[in-house]
C-alpha positions, 0 to 999 in steps of 0.5 A: 508547502511549508518546510515542515510538510516537506520533511514529514513527507520525506519521513513517510516515504522513508517509512514506506521503504524502497520502490522494490520493497513496495513492489514486493509487498504488493506481490505478497499481498496478492499471493496472500489474498489468492491463497485464502481458503473460501471458508475465511472469506468473511465480510471482515476479510473483504473489508480488511482486503480492500483497505490493504489493496487501497494502501498498497495501490496508493504506494504503487502510484507513488512509485510510478510518480503519481500523487494518489492524493490529487 
């Protein structure tokens, strides 16, 4: 991998926060989804929720040492 990619990866990891930050964000997201009233569970809610869960799952996999891009 060219050197520029390694630097970009380090910056991206720094932007995601620490492992504890990622775990805390996952817990916050799950609590937020669990506490959503039925009247707010629209197709847009599910679309947005899916994207949020997809991103946090990728971050959690990274924390566990797996590359979600593979």
